[in-house]
C-alpha positions in Angstrom: 81.0 -29.2 -55.3 81.0 -32.2 -57.4 77.8 -33.0 -56.0 76.3 -29.6 -56.9 77.7 -29.7 -60.2 76.3 -33.1 -60.8 72.9 -31.6 -59.5 72.8 -28.7 -62.0 73.6 -31.0 -64.9 70.6 -33.2 -64.1 68.4 -30.3 -64.0 69.5 -29.0 -67.2 69.1 -32.4 -68.9 66.0 -33.5 -70.6 65.3 -35.9 -67.9 65.4 -33.3 -65.2 63.4 -30.9 -66.6 60.6 -33.4 -67.2 60.7 -34.4 -63.4 60.4 -30.7 -62.7 57.2 -30.1 -64.7 55.4 -33.0 -64.0 56.1 -33.2 -59.9 57.7 -30.4 -58.3 55.8 -27.6 -60.0 52.2 -29.2 -58.9 53.4 -30.1 -56.0 54.6 -26.4 -55.1 51.3 -25.4 -56.3 49.2 -27.4 -54.5 51.4 -26.6 -51.6 50.8 -22.9 -51.9 47.1 -23.2 -52.6 46.7 -25.0 -49.4 48.7 -22.3 -47.4 46.5 -19.9 -49.0 43.4 -21.6 -48.5 44.2 -21.8 -44.4 44.8 -18.3 -44.2 41.5 -17.6 -45.7 39.8 -20.3 -43.7 41.5 -18.6 -40.4 40.7 -14.9 -41.6 37.0 -15.8 -42.1 36.6 -17.8 -38.8 38.2 -15.3 -36.8 36.0 -12.6 -38.4 32.9 -14.8 -37.3 34.0 -15.3 -33.8 34.6 -11.5 -33.8 31.2 -11.0 -35.0 29.8 -13.3 -32.3 31.6 -12.0 -29.4 30.6 -8.3 -30.6 27.1 -9.8 -30.3 27.5 -11.6 -26.8 29.2 -8.3 -25.3 26.8 -6.2 -26.7 24.0 -8.1 -25.3 25.7 -8.3 -21.9 26.2 -4.6 -22.0 22.5 -3.8 -22.6 21.0 -6.1 -19.9 23.7 -4.7 -17.6 22.5 -1.0 -18.9 19.0 -2.2 -18.6 19.3 -3.4 -15.2 20.8 0.0 -14.3 17.9 1.8 -15.6 15.6 -0.2 -13.3 17.9 0.2 -10.4 17.4 4.0 -10.8 13.3 3.7 -9.4 14.2 0.7 -7.1 12.5 2.3 -4.4 9.2 2.3 -6.1 8.8 -1.4 -7.1 6.9 -4.0 -5.5 8.1 -7.0 -3.7 7.6 -9.3 -6.3 9.3 -6.9 -9.2 12.2 -6.3 -6.9 12.8 -10.0 -6.7 12.5 -10.5 -10.4 15.0 -7.4 -10.6 17.2 -9.1 -8.8 17.2 -12.4 -10.8 18.0 -10.2 -13.8 21.0 -8.4 -12.2 22.5 -11.8 -11.3 21.8 -13.1 -14.6 23.6 -9.6 -16.1 26.3 -9.9 -14.2 27.1 -13.5 -14.9 26.9 -13.1 -18.4 29.3 -10.1 -18.4 32.0 -12.0 -16.3 31.7 -14.8 -18.8 32.7 -12.7 -21.9 35.9 -13.5 -23.4 37.1 -9.9 -23.4 39.9 -8.6 -21.7 38.8 -6.8 -18.0 35.2 -8.4 -18.1 35.7 -9.1 -14.4 36.9 -5.7 -13.5 33.9 -4.3 -15.7 31.3 -6.6 -13.5 32.6 -5.6 -10.3 32.5 -2.0 -11.2 29.0 -2.1 -12.4 27.8 -4.1 -9.3 29.3 -1.1 -7.2 27.4 1.3 -9.3 24.1 -0.4 -9.2 24.0 -0.8 -5.5 24.9 2.8 -5.3 21.9 3.5 -7.6 19.5 1.5 -5.5 20.7 3.4 -2.5 20.1 6.8 -4.1 17.1 5.9 -5.4 14.8 6.5 -2.5 15.8 10.1 -1.7 18.1 11.4 -4.4 16.2 10.6 -7.9 18.4 13.3 -9.6 21.5 12.0 -8.2 20.4 8.3 -9.1 19.8 9.7 -12.8 23.2 11.2 -13.1 25.0 8.2 -11.9 23.0 6.0 -14.5 24.3 8.4 -17.0 27.9 8.0 -16.0 27.1 4.4 -15.8 26.1 4.0 -19.1 28.9 6.0 -20.7 31.2 4.1 -19.0 30.2 0.6 -19.9 29.9 2.1 -23.6 33.4 3.2 -23.8 34.4 -0.4 -22.4 32.7 -2.0 -25.1 34.4 -0.2 -27.9 38.0 0.2 -26.0 38.3 -2.6 -23.5 41.8 -2.2 -22.5 41.7 1.7 -21.7 38.7 1.0 -20.2 39.9 -1.6 -18.0 42.6 0.6 -16.6 40.0 3.0 -15.7 37.9 0.6 -14.0 40.9 -1.0 -11.9 41.8 2.7 -10.6 37.9 3.5 -9.4 38.1 0.0 -8.0 41.0 0.5 -5.9 39.7 3.8 -4.9 36.6 2.2 -3.5 38.3 -0.2 -1.7 40.4 2.2 -0.1 37.2 4.4 1.0 35.4 1.4 2.4 38.6 0.2 4.4 38.8 3.6 6.1 34.6 3.7 6.5 35.1 0.5 8.0 37.8 1.0 10.4 36.0 4.1 11.7 32.9 2.5 12.1 34.8 -0.4 14.3 36.3 2.3 16.2 33.1 3.9 16.8 31.6 0.7 18.1 34.6 -0.3 20.2 34.1 3.3 21.9 30.4 2.7 22.5 31.0 -0.7 23.7 33.2 0.7 26.2 31.0 3.5 27.4 28.0 0.9 28.0 30.1 -1.3 30.2 31.6 1.6 32.4 27.9 3.1 32.9 26.6 -0.6 33.5 29.5 -0.9 36.3 28.8 2.3 37.5 25.1 1.6 37.8 25.6 -1.6 39.7 28.2 0.2 42.3 25.6 3.0 42.8 22.8 0.3 43.4 25.0 -1.7 45.8 26.0 1.3 47.9 22.6 2.9 48.1 20.7 1.7 51.4 17.7 -0.6 51.1 14.4 1.2 51.7 11.0 -0.5 51.3 8.0 0.3 49.1 5.4 2.7 50.7 2.2 0.9 50.5 -0.7 3.1 49.6 -3.7 2.9 51.9 -7.0 1.8 50.5 -9.2 4.7 49.5 -12.1 5.1 52.2 -15.6 4.3 51.1 -18.0 7.6 50.8 -20.5 7.6 53.5 -22.7 10.6 52.1 -26.1 10.0 51.5 -27.3 9.9 48.1 -30.5 12.2 47.3 -33.3 9.8 45.9 -34.2 10.5 42.2 -37.4 12.5 41.8 -40.5 10.4 40.5 -40.6 11.7 36.9 -42.6 8.6 35.9 -46.2 9.9 36.8 -45.4 13.5 35.7 -44.7 12.1 31.9 -47.6 10.1 32.0 -49.9 13.1 33.1 -48.2 15.0 30.5 -48.9 12.3 27.6 -52.3 11.8 28.9 -53.5 15.7 28.5 -51.7 16.0 24.9 -53.1 13.0 23.5 -56.7 13.0 24.9 -59.4 14.6 22.4 -62.2 16.7 24.0 -65.1 17.5 21.7 -66.1 21.0 21.4 -69.6 21.8 22.7 -71.2 25.2 22.4 -74.2 26.5 24.1 -76.3 26.7 21.4 -75.7 23.4 20.4 -76.7 21.8 23.9 -80.0 23.9 23.7 -81.0 22.5 20.5 -80.4 19.0 21.7 -82.1 19.6 24.8 -85.3 21.0 22.7 -85.2 18.3 20.1 -85.4 15.4 22.8 -87.9 17.0 25.0 -90.9 15.5 23.4 -89.7 11.7 23.8 -89.9 11.1 27.6 -88.5 7.8 27.1 -84.9 9.1 26.2 -84.8 11.6 28.7 -81.9 9.8 30.6 -80.1 9.2 27.2 -80.5 13.0 26.6 -79.1 14.2 29.6 -76.1 11.7 29.4 -75.5 13.1 25.8 -75.5 16.6 26.8 -73.6 16.3 29.9 -71.1 19.3 30.4 -67.6 19.0 29.3 -66.2 20.6 32.1 -67.4 17.2 34.2 -65.7 15.3 31.5 -62.4 17.1 31.9 -62.6 17.0 35.7 -63.1 13.3 35.4 -60.3 12.9 33.2 -57.8 15.0 35.2 -58.9 13.2 38.2 -58.1 9.7 36.7 -54.6 10.6 35.7 -53.3 7.2 37.1 -55.8 5.2 35.1 -55.1 3.7 31.6 -55.5 5.9 28.5 -57.8 3.7 26.6 -60.2 4.5 29.5 -59.8 8.2 29.7 -60.4 8.2 26.2 -63.7 6.4 26.0 -64.9 9.0 28.8 -64.0 11.8 26.8 -66.0 10.7 23.6 -70.0 11.0 23.6 -72.0 7.7 23.7 -73.7 6.6 20.7 -77.0 8.5 19.5 -80.5 7.1 18.8 -82.5 7.2 15.8 -84.9 9.7 17.3 -82.5 12.1 17.7 -81.1 11.8 14.3 -84.4 12.4 12.8 -84.9 15.2 15.1 -81.6 16.8 13.8 -82.6 16.2 10.3 -86.3 16.9 10.3 -86.6 19.7 13.1 -90.1 20.4 14.6 -91.6 23.7 13.6 -92.1 24.2 17.2 -88.6 25.3 17.5 -88.7 28.1 15.0 -91.7 29.6 16.7 -89.7 29.5 20.1 
């Protein structure tokens, strides 16, 4: 107790009070200020980090929700768009797993399972895919606000799905084993039946006998068609009895042209007879026989200026 009494005496002395005022009090003040500044800096840094974490979490959740929206219309996307969508899904899944949040891996696994279900239902059950997307969005937003509570729900869903998948895989394996055993037994039964069955050579089909019935010759059609063509294409100049009499009277005075007049006034019946009798000839030859020969100048003059003797007759 002697040293404590001496210390108290020193503090109450003038020298002790001077040391306390000049050294101890400033040291304590500086120490307290440093502690307070450190606490303030820590709080501000924590606030900044929390803000960044919230932004990262929000961007990751928005990316995974956008991927879910695209997954509802997966069946209507093209090949290139599906490939780009797969890249976005992988990127969003990685960003979600790298978040410094409790339960990020469980949330990523749960989101991957839901996205696979929405892709599957987008082909036939669009309403089911839309309803699944609504639940998917709400659960992720709830996890963003309350990670600890949502993490338990995600873990429960994952455990239930794992149990269902194991049961389905087991049933599929049993069915596969039964099908394999049935195929093996059927194959063995077929091989035994083929071994016990007697050998029977295959029947050889006889060649078909050639037909010896006479073939009727085709009727000649070319001559009939050619005669029909000539009869329809030929043109006959109409000749009346008055016209022939007028030509004969006009050409009667000129004795030099009797032969020509007789040629011009030949009967059309003879022309028709010649045309029909020469059906086998060329069409141009028949056409030349049908048309009248050229008329001379005397005949033309008699036609334009008829002889007054004709009116007397």
